C-alpha positions as CSV (number, residue, x, y, z in Angstrom):
1,X,53.3,-129.6,-129.3
2,X,54.7,-126.8,-127.1
3,X,52.7,-125.1,-124.3
4,X,52.2,-121.9,-126.3
5,X,51.0,-123.8,-129.3
6,X,48.5,-125.6,-127.2
7,X,47.1,-122.4,-125.7
8,X,46.9,-120.8,-129.2
9,X,45.0,-123.9,-130.5
10,X,42.5,-123.7,-127.6
11,X,42.1,-119.9,-128.2
12,X,41.4,-120.4,-131.9
13,X,38.9,-123.1,-131.1
14,X,37.1,-120.9,-128.6
15,X,37.0,-118.0,-131.1
16,X,35.7,-120.4,-133.8
17,X,33.0,-121.7,-131.4
18,X,31.9,-118.2,-130.5
19,X,32.0,-116.9,-134.1
20,X,30.2,-119.9,-135.6
21,X,27.5,-119.8,-133.0
22,X,26.8,-116.1,-133.5
23,X,25.0,-115.0,-136.7
24,X,24.1,-111.5,-135.7
25,X,26.2,-109.2,-133.5
26,X,25.8,-105.5,-132.6
27,X,28.7,-103.7,-130.9
28,X,28.8,-100.1,-129.5
29,X,32.2,-98.4,-129.7
30,X,33.2,-95.1,-128.0
31,X,36.2,-93.2,-129.1
32,X,37.8,-90.2,-127.4
33,X,39.5,-87.1,-128.9
34,X,42.9,-88.1,-127.5
35,X,43.1,-91.8,-128.5
36,X,42.6,-93.9,-131.6
37,X,41.3,-97.5,-131.4
38,X,41.0,-100.5,-133.6
39,X,38.3,-103.1,-134.3
40,X,37.9,-106.2,-136.6
41,X,35.7,-109.0,-137.5
42,X,35.8,-111.7,-134.8
43,X,38.9,-113.9,-134.9
44,X,40.8,-111.7,-137.4
45,X,43.3,-112.6,-138.9
46,X,43.6,-116.2,-137.5
47,X,40.0,-117.3,-137.9
48,X,37.7,-116.7,-140.9
49,X,34.4,-115.0,-140.3
50,X,31.4,-117.3,-140.2
51,X,28.9,-117.8,-143.0
52,X,25.4,-116.2,-142.9
53,X,26.8,-113.6,-140.4
54,X,25.7,-110.1,-139.8
55,X,27.9,-107.7,-137.7
56,X,27.2,-104.0,-136.9
57,X,29.5,-101.6,-135.1
58,X,27.9,-98.4,-133.8
59,X,30.7,-95.9,-133.3
60,X,30.3,-92.7,-131.2
61,X,32.6,-89.7,-130.7
62,X,32.3,-86.7,-128.4
63,X,30.0,-83.9,-129.6
64,X,31.6,-81.5,-132.1
65,X,34.0,-84.2,-133.5
66,X,33.9,-86.4,-136.5
67,X,35.1,-89.9,-137.1
68,X,37.8,-91.2,-139.5
69,X,37.8,-94.9,-140.3
70,X,40.8,-96.4,-142.0
71,X,41.0,-100.0,-143.0
72,X,44.4,-101.5,-142.1
73,X,43.9,-104.7,-144.2
74,X,41.0,-106.8,-145.3
75,X,39.8,-109.7,-147.5
76,X,36.2,-110.9,-148.1
77,X,34.5,-113.0,-150.7
78,X,34.4,-110.6,-153.6
79,X,31.0,-111.4,-154.9
80,X,28.9,-111.7,-151.8
81,X,30.5,-110.6,-148.5
82,X,30.4,-106.9,-148.0
83,X,31.6,-104.1,-145.6
84,X,29.5,-100.9,-145.6
85,X,30.3,-97.6,-144.0
86,X,27.1,-95.6,-143.2
87,X,27.0,-91.9,-142.2
88,X,23.5,-91.0,-141.1
89,X,21.4,-92.7,-143.7
90,X,24.0,-92.5,-146.5
91,X,26.3,-95.3,-147.5
92,X,29.7,-93.5,-147.9
93,X,31.7,-96.7,-148.6
94,X,31.0,-100.2,-149.8
95,X,33.9,-102.7,-150.0
96,X,34.4,-106.4,-150.8
97,X,37.2,-108.7,-152.0
98,X,40.7,-107.4,-151.2
99,X,40.4,-104.1,-149.3
100,X,43.3,-101.8,-150.2
101,X,45.2,-100.8,-147.0
102,X,44.6,-97.2,-146.2
103,X,41.0,-97.2,-147.6
104,X,39.3,-94.5,-145.5
105,X,36.1,-92.5,-144.9
106,X,35.3,-89.5,-142.8
107,X,31.9,-88.9,-141.1
108,X,30.0,-85.6,-141.2
109,X,29.0,-85.9,-137.6
110,X,30.0,-87.7,-134.4
111,X,28.5,-91.1,-135.2
112,X,29.3,-93.7,-137.8
113,X,27.9,-97.2,-138.5
114,X,29.9,-100.1,-140.0
115,X,28.2,-103.2,-141.1
116,X,29.4,-106.5,-142.5
117,X,27.4,-109.4,-143.9
118,X,28.4,-112.7,-145.4
119,X,26.4,-115.3,-147.4
120,X,26.3,-119.1,-146.8
121,X,29.3,-120.0,-148.9
122,X,33.0,-119.1,-148.9
123,X,34.6,-117.0,-146.0
124,X,37.9,-115.2,-145.6
125,X,39.9,-113.5,-142.8
126,X,37.7,-110.5,-142.7
127,X,39.1,-107.0,-141.9
128,X,40.8,-104.8,-139.3
129,X,40.2,-101.0,-139.1
130,X,41.3,-98.1,-136.9
131,X,39.3,-95.1,-135.7
132,X,40.4,-91.6,-135.0
133,X,38.6,-88.3,-134.4
134,X,38.7,-85.2,-136.6
135,X,37.5,-81.6,-136.5
136,X,37.2,-81.0,-140.2
137,X,37.8,-82.4,-143.7
138,X,35.8,-84.5,-146.1
139,X,35.5,-87.4,-148.6
140,X,36.3,-86.6,-152.2
141,X,35.9,-88.9,-155.1
142,X,38.4,-87.9,-157.8
143,X,36.9,-88.3,-161.2
144,X,38.1,-85.3,-163.2
145,X,41.3,-85.0,-165.3
146,X,41.1,-81.2,-164.6
147,X,42.5,-79.9,-161.4
148,X,40.1,-78.9,-158.6
149,X,41.0,-76.7,-155.6
150,X,41.3,-77.9,-152.0
151,X,42.2,-75.5,-149.2
152,X,42.5,-75.4,-145.5
153,X,39.5,-74.0,-143.6
154,X,39.4,-70.1,-143.7
155,X,41.8,-69.8,-146.6
156,X,43.2,-67.2,-147.5
157,X,42.6,-66.0,-144.0
158,X,44.1,-67.8,-140.9
159,X,43.0,-71.4,-139.9
160,X,41.9,-72.1,-136.4
161,X,43.6,-73.5,-133.3
162,X,43.6,-77.2,-132.5
163,X,42.4,-78.3,-135.9
164,X,42.7,-81.9,-136.9
165,X,41.5,-82.2,-140.4
166,X,41.5,-85.1,-142.9
167,X,40.6,-85.0,-146.6
168,X,40.1,-88.5,-148.0
169,X,40.6,-88.5,-151.8
170,X,39.8,-91.8,-153.6
171,X,39.7,-92.7,-157.3
172,X,37.4,-95.1,-159.2
173,X,39.0,-98.5,-159.9
174,X,42.2,-97.6,-158.1
175,X,43.0,-94.7,-160.5
176,X,46.1,-92.8,-159.4
177,X,45.6,-89.4,-157.7
178,X,47.8,-86.3,-158.1
179,X,47.8,-83.6,-155.4
180,X,49.6,-80.3,-156.0
181,X,50.5,-78.2,-153.0
182,X,50.5,-74.6,-154.4
183,X,51.1,-72.1,-151.7
184,X,50.6,-71.2,-148.1
185,X,52.2,-71.2,-144.6
186,X,51.8,-72.9,-141.2
187,X,53.4,-72.3,-137.8
188,X,56.8,-73.7,-138.4
189,X,57.5,-77.1,-136.6
190,X,54.2,-77.2,-134.8
191,X,51.4,-76.9,-137.4
192,X,51.9,-79.3,-140.3
193,X,50.5,-81.0,-143.4
194,X,50.9,-84.8,-143.9
195,X,50.2,-86.6,-147.2
196,X,49.5,-90.4,-147.2
197,X,49.5,-92.9,-150.1
198,X,47.2,-95.5,-148.6
199,X,48.8,-96.2,-145.2
200,X,52.3,-94.9,-146.2
201,X,53.2,-91.3,-145.4
202,X,54.9,-89.7,-148.5
203,X,55.3,-86.1,-147.2
204,X,55.3,-83.9,-144.1
205,X,55.4,-80.1,-144.6
206,X,55.5,-77.3,-142.1
207,X,56.3,-73.5,-142.4
208,X,56.2,-72.0,-145.9
209,X,54.4,-74.1,-148.6
210,X,55.8,-74.0,-152.1
211,X,54.7,-75.7,-155.3
212,X,55.1,-79.4,-155.1
213,X,53.4,-82.5,-156.6
214,X,52.6,-85.9,-155.1
215,X,51.2,-89.1,-156.7
216,X,49.2,-91.7,-154.8
217,X,49.4,-94.9,-156.9
218,X,47.3,-96.9,-154.4
219,X,44.2,-94.9,-155.5
220,X,43.8,-93.5,-152.0
221,X,45.4,-90.1,-151.0
222,X,44.8,-88.7,-147.5
223,X,45.7,-85.1,-146.8
224,X,45.8,-84.3,-143.1
225,X,46.3,-80.9,-141.3
226,X,47.1,-80.4,-137.6
227,X,47.4,-77.1,-135.7
228,X,48.1,-76.5,-132.0
229,X,46.8,-73.8,-129.6
230,X,49.6,-71.3,-130.3
231,X,50.1,-69.1,-133.4
232,X,48.1,-69.5,-136.6
233,X,49.1,-68.8,-140.2
234,X,47.4,-68.6,-143.6
235,X,47.1,-72.3,-144.2
236,X,47.4,-73.9,-147.6
237,X,46.0,-74.0,-151.1
238,X,46.2,-77.2,-153.2
239,X,44.7,-78.8,-156.2
240,X,43.8,-82.4,-157.0
241,X,43.0,-84.5,-160.1
242,X,43.3,-87.9,-161.6
243,X,47.0,-88.5,-162.1
244,X,48.2,-89.1,-165.6
245,X,49.6,-92.6,-166.0
246,X,53.2,-92.1,-167.2
247,X,55.5,-89.2,-167.2
248,X,58.2,-87.3,-169.1
249,X,61.5,-89.0,-168.5
250,X,65.1,-87.9,-169.2
251,X,67.5,-90.8,-169.9
252,X,70.9,-90.8,-168.2
253,X,73.7,-93.2,-167.3
254,X,71.7,-94.1,-164.2
255,X,69.0,-96.6,-165.1
256,X,65.3,-95.4,-164.6
257,X,62.6,-98.0,-164.0
258,X,59.3,-97.7,-165.9
259,X,56.3,-100.0,-165.1
260,X,52.6,-100.3,-165.2
261,X,50.7,-99.2,-162.1
262,X,50.8,-101.7,-159.2
263,X,53.4,-103.9,-160.9
264,X,53.9,-106.8,-160.2
265,X,50.2,-106.9,-159.1
266,X,47.5,-106.6,-161.8
267,X,47.2,-103.3,-163.6
268,X,43.7,-101.7,-163.7
269,X,41.2,-102.0,-166.5
270,X,40.6,-99.2,-168.9
271,X,44.1,-97.8,-168.4
272,X,45.9,-95.4,-170.7
273,X,49.6,-94.6,-169.9
274,X,52.3,-92.7,-171.8
275,X,56.0,-92.1,-171.2
276,X,57.8,-89.5,-173.3
277,X,61.5,-90.2,-173.1
278,X,64.4,-87.9,-174.2
279,X,68.1,-87.8,-173.9
280,X,71.0,-85.4,-174.7
281,X,71.2,-84.4,-178.3
282,X,74.2,-86.6,-179.1
283,X,72.8,-89.7,-177.2
284,X,70.3,-92.5,-178.0
285,X,67.7,-94.0,-175.7
286,X,67.9,-97.7,-174.8
287,X,64.8,-99.4,-173.3
288,X,65.2,-102.9,-171.9
289,X,62.1,-105.0,-170.8
290,X,62.6,-107.2,-167.8
291,X,59.1,-108.6,-168.0
292,X,56.1,-108.3,-170.2
293,X,52.8,-110.1,-169.2
294,X,49.6,-108.5,-170.5
295,X,46.2,-109.7,-171.7
296,X,47.2,-111.1,-175.1
297,X,44.2,-110.1,-177.1
298,X,43.5,-106.6,-175.9
299,X,46.1,-104.8,-173.7
300,X,49.0,-103.4,-175.7
301,X,52.4,-101.8,-175.3
302,X,53.4,-99.5,-178.1
303,X,56.9,-98.1,-178.8
304,X,57.0,-95.1,-181.1
305,X,60.2,-93.8,-182.7
306,X,60.7,-90.2,-183.8
307,X,60.0,-91.3,-187.4
308,X,56.5,-92.5,-186.3
309,X,57.6,-96.1,-186.8
310,X,55.9,-98.2,-184.1
311,X,56.3,-101.6,-182.5
312,X,53.4,-103.2,-180.7
313,X,53.8,-105.9,-177.9
314,X,51.3,-108.0,-175.9
315,X,51.0,-111.3,-174.1
316,X,53.8,-113.0,-172.2
317,X,57.3,-112.2,-173.6
318,X,60.6,-113.4,-172.1
319,X,62.9,-110.9,-170.4
320,X,65.7,-109.2,-172.4
321,X,63.8,-107.5,-175.2
322,X,65.8,-104.3,-176.1
323,X,64.8,-101.3,-178.1
324,X,67.1,-98.5,-179.1
325,X,65.9,-95.1,-180.5
326,X,67.1,-93.7,-183.8
327,X,67.6,-90.3,-182.2
328,X,67.2,-88.8,-178.7
329,X,63.4,-89.3,-178.5
330,X,61.3,-92.3,-177.8
331,X,57.7,-92.7,-176.7
332,X,56.2,-95.7,-174.8
333,X,52.5,-96.1,-174.3
334,X,50.3,-98.8,-172.7
335,X,46.5,-99.3,-173.0
336,X,44.2,-101.8,-171.4
337,X,40.6,-102.6,-172.2
338,X,37.6,-102.8,-169.8
339,X,38.2,-106.3,-168.5
340,X,41.1,-108.8,-168.1
341,X,44.6,-107.8,-167.0
342,X,48.0,-109.1,-165.9
343,X,51.1,-107.9,-164.1
344,X,52.0,-105.6,-167.0
345,X,55.6,-104.7,-167.7
346,X,58.8,-103.5,-166.1
347,X,61.5,-101.9,-168.1
348,X,64.9,-100.1,-167.7
349,X,65.6,-96.8,-169.4
350,X,69.0,-95.4,-169.9
351,X,71.0,-93.3,-172.4
352,X,73.7,-94.7,-174.6
353,X,76.4,-93.2,-176.7
354,X,76.1,-94.3,-180.3
355,X,79.9,-94.0,-180.8
356,X,80.9,-96.1,-177.8
357,X,81.6,-99.8,-177.5
358,X,81.2,-101.9,-174.4
359,X,84.9,-101.4,-173.4
360,X,86.0,-99.9,-170.1
361,X,89.5,-99.0,-168.9
362,X,90.0,-98.8,-165.1
363,X,93.0,-97.8,-163.1
364,X,92.9,-100.0,-160.0
365,X,94.1,-98.6,-156.7
366,X,94.0,-99.8,-153.1
367,X,90.5,-98.3,-152.6
368,X,87.9,-100.9,-153.8
369,X,85.7,-99.8,-156.8
370,X,82.8,-101.5,-158.4
371,X,82.5,-103.0,-161.9
372,X,79.3,-104.7,-163.1
373,X,77.6,-106.0,-166.2
374,X,75.5,-103.4,-168.0
375,X,72.2,-102.6,-166.2
376,X,73.1,-104.7,-163.1
377,X,71.1,-105.5,-161.0
378,X,68.6,-105.6,-163.8
379,X,69.1,-107.9,-166.8
380,X,71.9,-107.7,-169.3
381,X,71.2,-107.9,-173.1
382,X,71.5,-110.9,-175.5
383,X,74.5,-111.1,-177.8
384,X,76.6,-108.6,-176.0
385,X,80.4,-108.6,-175.4
386,X,81.9,-106.2,-172.8
387,X,85.5,-105.8,-171.7
388,X,87.1,-104.3,-168.6
389,X,90.8,-103.5,-168.9
390,X,92.2,-103.3,-165.3
391,X,95.7,-101.9,-164.6
392,X,97.4,-101.3,-161.2
393,X,100.7,-99.7,-160.3
394,X,103.9,-101.7,-160.9
395,X,104.8,-104.2,-158.1
396,X,101.1,-104.6,-157.2
397,X,98.6,-107.3,-158.1
398,X,94.8,-107.0,-158.7
399,X,92.2,-108.6,-156.5
400,X,88.6,-109.1,-158.0
401,X,85.9,-110.0,-155.5
402,X,82.8,-111.2,-157.5
403,X,80.1,-110.4,-154.9
404,X,77.3,-111.8,-157.1
405,X,77.3,-113.8,-160.3
406,X,74.0,-114.7,-162.0
407,X,74.3,-115.7,-165.6
408,X,73.1,-118.5,-167.8
409,X,75.4,-121.3,-166.8
410,X,76.0,-122.8,-170.1
411,X,76.4,-119.8,-172.3
412,X,76.9,-116.4,-170.7
413,X,80.5,-116.4,-169.5
414,X,82.8,-114.1,-167.5
415,X,86.3,-114.7,-168.7
416,X,89.4,-113.5,-166.8
417,X,92.5,-113.1,-169.0
418,X,96.0,-112.6,-167.7
419,X,99.3,-112.7,-169.6
420,X,101.1,-116.0,-169.2
421,X,98.1,-117.7,-167.6
422,X,95.3,-119.8,-168.8
423,X,91.9,-118.0,-169.2
424,X,89.7,-118.6,-166.2
425,X,85.9,-118.7,-166.8
426,X,83.0,-118.1,-164.4
427,X,79.2,-118.5,-164.9
428,X,76.0,-119.6,-163.2
429,X,75.0,-118.6,-159.7
430,X,78.0,-118.0,-157.5
431,X,80.5,-115.7,-155.8
432,X,84.3,-115.8,-156.2
433,X,87.6,-114.2,-155.4
434,X,90.3,-113.9,-158.1
435,X,93.9,-112.6,-157.5
436,X,96.2,-111.9,-160.4
437,X,99.9,-112.7,-160.8
438,X,100.8,-109.3,-162.1
439,X,99.3,-105.8,-162.5
440,X,97.3,-106.2,-165.7
441,X,94.0,-108.2,-166.1
442,X,91.2,-108.2,-168.7
443,X,87.6,-109.2,-167.7
444,X,85.4,-110.2,-170.6
445,X,81.7,-110.8,-170.3
446,X,79.7,-112.3,-173.3
447,X,76.1,-113.5,-173.6
448,X,74.3,-115.5,-176.3
449,X,70.9,-115.1,-177.9
450,X,68.8,-117.0,-175.4
451,X,68.2,-116.7,-171.6
452,X,69.4,-113.5,-169.7
453,X,69.9,-112.8,-166.0
454,X,71.2,-110.1,-163.6
455,X,74.8,-110.5,-164.6
456,X,77.5,-109.7,-162.1
457,X,78.8,-107.2,-159.5
458,X,82.4,-107.2,-158.4
459,X,84.9,-105.0,-156.5
460,X,88.4,-104.5,-157.8
461,X,91.4,-103.2,-155.9
462,X,95.2,-103.5,-155.9
463,X,97.2,-105.0,-153.2
464,X,100.8,-105.9,-152.5
465,X,101.6,-109.5,-153.5
466,X,101.4,-112.0,-150.6
467,X,103.8,-114.9,-149.9
468,X,106.5,-113.7,-152.2
469,X,109.1,-115.3,-150.0
470,X,109.2,-118.1,-147.4
471,X,108.5,-117.1,-143.8
472,X,110.8,-118.5,-141.1
473,X,109.4,-118.9,-137.6
474,X,111.3,-120.1,-134.5
475,X,109.3,-122.2,-132.1
476,X,109.9,-122.3,-128.4
477,X,107.9,-123.4,-125.3
478,X,105.6,-120.4,-125.7
479,X,102.7,-121.1,-128.0
480,X,102.7,-118.9,-131.1
481,X,100.1,-118.4,-133.9
482,X,100.0,-117.8,-137.7
483,X,97.3,-117.9,-140.3
484,X,96.7,-117.8,-144.1
485,X,96.9,-114.3,-145.7
486,X,93.8,-112.1,-145.1
487,X,92.3,-114.6,-142.6
488,X,89.4,-114.7,-141.7
489,X,88.3,-112.9,-145.0
490,X,88.7,-114.7,-148.3
491,X,92.3,-115.7,-149.2
492,X,93.8,-114.8,-152.5
493,X,93.6,-117.2,-155.4
494,X,96.6,-118.6,-157.3
495,X,99.2,-118.2,-154.6
496,X,101.6,-120.5,-152.7
497,X,102.7,-119.6,-149.2
498,X,105.5,-121.4,-147.3
499,X,106.2,-121.3,-143.5
500,X,109.3,-122.9,-142.1
501,X,108.8,-123.7,-138.4
502,X,112.2,-124.3,-136.7
503,X,113.3,-125.0,-133.1
504,X,116.5,-125.7,-131.2
505,X,118.7,-128.8,-131.8
506,X,117.4,-132.0,-130.2
507,X,113.8,-130.6,-129.9
508,X,110.7,-131.0,-132.1
509,X,108.0,-128.8,-133.4
510,X,104.3,-129.3,-132.7
511,X,101.7,-127.7,-135.1
512,X,98.0,-127.6,-134.3
513,X,95.4,-126.3,-136.8
514,X,92.8,-124.5,-134.8
515,X,90.2,-123.9,-137.5
516,X,89.9,-123.5,-141.2
517,X,87.9,-123.8,-144.4
518,X,89.5,-124.3,-147.8
519,X,87.6,-124.1,-151.0
520,X,87.9,-126.2,-154.2
521,X,91.3,-127.6,-154.8
522,X,93.2,-125.4,-152.3
523,X,95.2,-127.5,-149.8
524,X,97.7,-127.4,-146.9
525,X,100.6,-129.9,-146.9
526,X,102.9,-130.3,-143.9
527,X,106.4,-131.8,-144.4
528,X,109.3,-132.8,-142.2
529,X,112.6,-134.3,-143.2
530,X,111.1,-137.7,-144.0
531,X,108.6,-136.2,-146.4
532,X,104.9,-135.2,-146.2
533,X,103.2,-136.0,-142.9
534,X,99.8,-134.3,-143.4
535,X,97.5,-133.0,-146.2
536,X,94.4,-130.9,-145.5
537,X,91.6,-129.6,-147.7
538,X,87.9,-128.7,-147.2
539,X,86.8,-128.0,-143.6
540,X,89.6,-128.6,-141.2
541,X,88.8,-130.5,-138.0
542,X,89.9,-128.2,-135.1
543,X,92.8,-129.6,-133.2
544,X,94.4,-131.5,-136.2
545,X,98.1,-131.8,-135.1
546,X,101.5,-133.2,-136.1
547,X,104.9,-133.3,-134.5
548,X,108.2,-133.2,-136.4
549,X,110.6,-136.0,-136.6
550,X,113.5,-133.6,-136.3
551,X,113.8,-129.9,-135.5
552,X,111.6,-128.4,-138.2
553,X,108.3,-128.6,-140.2
554,X,107.5,-127.0,-143.5
555,X,103.9,-125.9,-144.2
556,X,102.8,-125.2,-147.8
557,X,99.5,-123.4,-148.4
558,X,98.5,-123.7,-152.1
559,X,95.4,-121.9,-153.5
560,X,94.0,-122.3,-157.0
561,X,91.3,-120.5,-159.0
562,X,88.4,-122.9,-158.2
563,X,87.1,-120.8,-155.3
564,X,88.0,-118.9,-152.1
565,X,87.2,-119.2,-148.4
566,X,88.4,-118.0,-145.0
567,X,91.6,-120.0,-144.9
568,X,93.1,-121.3,-141.7
569,X,94.6,-120.4,-138.3
570,X,97.2,-122.6,-136.5
571,X,99.4,-122.6,-133.4
572,X,102.9,-124.0,-132.8
573,X,105.4,-124.7,-130.0
574,X,108.4,-126.9,-129.3
575,X,108.5,-130.3,-127.5
576,X,111.3,-132.4,-126.0
577,X,110.0,-135.6,-127.5
578,X,107.0,-137.0,-129.4
579,X,105.8,-139.1,-132.3
580,X,103.0,-139.3,-134.9
581,X,101.2,-142.7,-134.8
582,X,98.8,-143.8,-137.4
583,X,96.7,-146.1,-135.3
584,X,96.3,-149.8,-136.2
585,X,94.3,-152.5,-134.5
586,X,97.4,-153.9,-132.7
587,X,97.9,-152.2,-129.2
588,X,101.1,-150.3,-128.6
589,X,102.8,-149.1,-125.5
590,X,103.7,-145.4,-125.2
591,X,106.4,-144.7,-122.8
592,X,108.3,-141.4,-122.4
593,X,112.1,-141.7,-122.6
594,X,114.1,-141.0,-119.5
595,X,114.9,-137.4,-118.8
596,X,112.4,-135.7,-121.1
597,X,110.2,-132.9,-119.6
598,X,107.5,-132.5,-122.3
599,X,106.4,-135.2,-124.7
600,X,103.6,-135.3,-127.3
601,X,102.1,-138.3,-129.1
602,X,99.7,-137.6,-132.0
603,X,97.5,-140.6,-132.5
604,X,95.4,-140.4,-135.7
605,X,93.2,-142.9,-137.4
606,X,92.1,-143.4,-141.0
607,X,88.7,-142.1,-142.1
608,X,85.7,-143.5,-140.3
609,X,87.8,-144.8,-137.4
610,X,88.1,-143.4,-133.9
611,X,91.1,-143.6,-131.7
612,X,90.6,-145.7,-128.6
613,X,93.0,-144.9,-125.7
614,X,93.4,-146.5,-122.3
615,X,95.8,-145.9,-119.5
616,X,97.3,-148.8,-117.7
617,X,96.5,-149.4,-114.0
618,X,99.2,-148.8,-111.5
619,X,100.8,-145.8,-113.2
620,X,102.2,-143.3,-110.7
621,X,103.1,-139.7,-111.4
622,X,105.2,-137.7,-109.0
623,X,104.0,-134.4,-107.7
624,X,104.0,-131.8,-110.6
625,X,103.9,-134.5,-113.3
626,X,100.7,-134.9,-115.3
627,X,99.2,-136.3,-118.5
628,X,96.8,-134.3,-120.7
629,X,94.6,-136.0,-123.3
630,X,93.0,-133.9,-126.1
631,X,90.3,-134.8,-128.6
632,X,90.9,-132.2,-131.2
633,X,91.0,-129.0,-129.2
634,X,88.9,-130.4,-126.3
635,X,90.7,-131.4,-123.2
636,X,89.3,-134.7,-122.1
637,X,91.3,-135.3,-119.0
638,X,94.3,-134.2,-117.0
639,X,95.7,-137.0,-114.8
640,X,98.3,-137.1,-112.0
641,X,99.1,-139.2,-109.0
642,X,98.3,-142.9,-108.9
643,X,96.0,-144.4,-111.7
644,X,94.1,-147.0,-109.6
645,X,91.6,-148.2,-112.3
646,X,91.7,-148.4,-116.1
647,X,90.7,-145.1,-117.8
648,X,89.4,-145.2,-121.4
649,X,89.0,-142.3,-123.8
650,X,87.5,-142.5,-127.3
651,X,88.0,-139.7,-129.9
652,X,85.2,-138.1,-131.9
653,X,87.5,-136.3,-134.3
654,X,89.6,-139.3,-135.4
655,X,92.7,-138.4,-133.5
656,X,93.9,-137.8,-129.9
657,X,96.8,-135.8,-128.7
658,X,98.6,-137.0,-125.5
659,X,100.8,-134.6,-123.6
660,X,103.1,-135.9,-120.8
661,X,104.9,-133.4,-118.6
662,X,107.2,-135.2,-116.2
663,X,110.0,-134.8,-113.7
664,X,113.4,-134.6,-115.3
665,X,115.0,-137.4,-113.3
666,X,112.4,-140.1,-113.1
667,X,109.9,-139.4,-115.9
668,X,111.1,-142.3,-118.1
669,X,110.0,-145.1,-115.8
670,X,106.6,-144.0,-114.4
671,X,104.0,-143.8,-117.2
672,X,102.9,-146.2,-120.0
673,X,99.9,-146.0,-122.3
674,X,98.5,-148.0,-125.2
675,X,95.9,-147.4,-127.9
676,X,93.9,-149.3,-130.6
677,X,91.3,-148.5,-133.3
678,X,87.6,-148.6,-132.7
679,X,85.4,-148.4,-135.8
680,X,83.1,-145.4,-135.7
681,X,79.4,-146.0,-135.7
C-alpha cells in the first residue's frame, strides 16, 4: 500500500472514530457578506454518518443580510434520517433520501438552523451544502398551473444599489417549473439576472429584458439578481407556473429527441405529458422509440393519429418500434398513476417524404463528407434497405472511412458493391477503411426484423489512385526512407505497391523496417534475385532487416479488404558486403572479405528463438575500424581496438544486425565472429 493510501486510511479511521463516538453535535457557523462557505455531515463523502446521531448547525450572517443554503449533493436513509432547515421557529425545508443537487432555501433574517438526525439502522454518505448571503428574495412553492407574477424590488420603479437577491422556486414531487421573463432593463454588463436549473446555470441576462421562457426540469429553479453601486434601471417583471410536460414540436430532417422527465432516471408519479407534433403539409411524421420501460399496469404511452385512431404502450418494449403518421399531424401522450414508475421512454422524431425511398446519390469530391444509416447515432429501423450511390470524377477512386459500425452481427449488413469486384460485407462492432478500384461504388445497408442498433457513420472522399506504377529508388551510403501510402494514417484497401531498391554494381542493398502495423491479411514481401527473403504481417518488430544477394531488392506491399492500419516505415542504404543468415545450432565464423569497407550480417532466428552472438578473443581492430551490434533498432555495442575477453550478446527481438566498418587494406584478416541459437524462455 502506498504512503498516500496509508495516510488516507488513517484519516478515515480517525473520522470514523470521532463520528461514531459522537451522537450529538452543535456547531456555530459565521458567514460574511463577501464570502460563501460550505459544510457537511462529518466524514462526507468518504465516511457514512453514524447511527442515532443528532447534528445541529447554527448559522449567523451580519445584520441586515439573509442566508441562502444550497445543497450540493446528499443521500440519507429515505424513511428515517432527515435534514431540516429552520428559519426562526418555522421548518422551511425537510429532506431525506436522495437530495436533488441545487435544492435551496432562503432565510427571512440573518440566522438559520440546519438539523440532521439519524435512527439506529442504515446510514449513508450524508450531505454537503454551501452558504451565501442575500439582501432580498424569497422561497416560492410552485403549485399553480396559472402564471403568477414575480418582479424585482421596486418594480416598475428602479431597484436599489448593491442588491443580491435570490428567489427559490420549487415544485412538489419534482414537478417542472416554467419561468417567463416578460420585460424590464438592468444596467448593461454590470447588473444582471441569472437563472439556475438546480445547480446548472441556464441563462444570464443584462441590459434590456425581452420575452423569454425557461424550464427547470429538476424541479428547482433559482432566479438571482445582482446590482452594483453605480446606475440603476427599472428591473424586471416575470411570471412562473408549473411547466407543462411536453411541447409542440415541428418535425424536420434533423432528429428531435422526446423523453419522459428525468430520463433515464425514474419519472415522477401522477404525471401527465403531451407532445403535439406537426410537419410540412406534404410530409409525414416518423416516431422511433429507442427505449420504453414503464410500470406495466398503470403508466401508459398513447399515440393518436389525426383520424383519432390510437395505439397504447406500456411495460418494457425492445428498441426499434416505429410509428408513421397518416398525414402531417401526430400526438404523443404519457400518463403515470400515483405510485410506481420506471425510466419511461426516449424517442426520435423526424419528418419523412412519403414519395421517397431510402436511396441517396452523392458526388464524391476531395473534401470528406459524411454518410450514415438513418437516425444515426440513434437506432435504425427493422426491415429497412438503404442505398448510397457514390460517384467521383474520372481518374479518381473513392475512399470510405467507416468511423463507427454498430449493427446486429449476424443479420444487419453493410454491403459494398463495385463493378468487377466481389461484394464486401461489414457488420458487428468495428471500424474500417475501404478503397475502390474505380470511381463508382454502391453502399447498401439492410436490416432484418429482430435486434437493432446505432448503425454506421462513415466519411467518403475521392483521391488519386496510389501505387499505379512501380517506384524505383537508388540506394547509396546515405540512409534514405520510404513508407506505405498515407502513413501513419490508415492505408488504402485493395492496393498493391512495389518499390525497387537498386544500388551500384558490386554493392548490396540493406533494408530495415523501423515500425509498422498491418491489419488482417495485408502483408509485405521482400524479394531479391534468388526469390523471397522476408514476409511480414501484423505488428512489425522494429529493426527487422535484410540485405540483398546482388544489387537490388524488390518490396511488395499488398493490402486486402479485411481491415486497415497505419502501415509501415522503412530505411535503406547500400553496403560493400553482407549476408542473411538463418541461425542454426551449429556455430559459424563470420569474417569480412579482404578489402571491403562496410559489411552487414543479418542474423535471424525462427520463432521463439533468440540469436546468441559472441566475439572471439584476440580480435584487433585498427584505428578507425569498429564493429556495431544491433538488437532490432537498439545499438547493443560498438567495439574497436583489441578484444581481450569474450563478449556475448543475446537478442530480444529474434535477430541481430552486425555492422563491420574496416580499413580498406587490412580489414579482411583482423575480425572473426560466430553465433548460435539460444531457446527463448
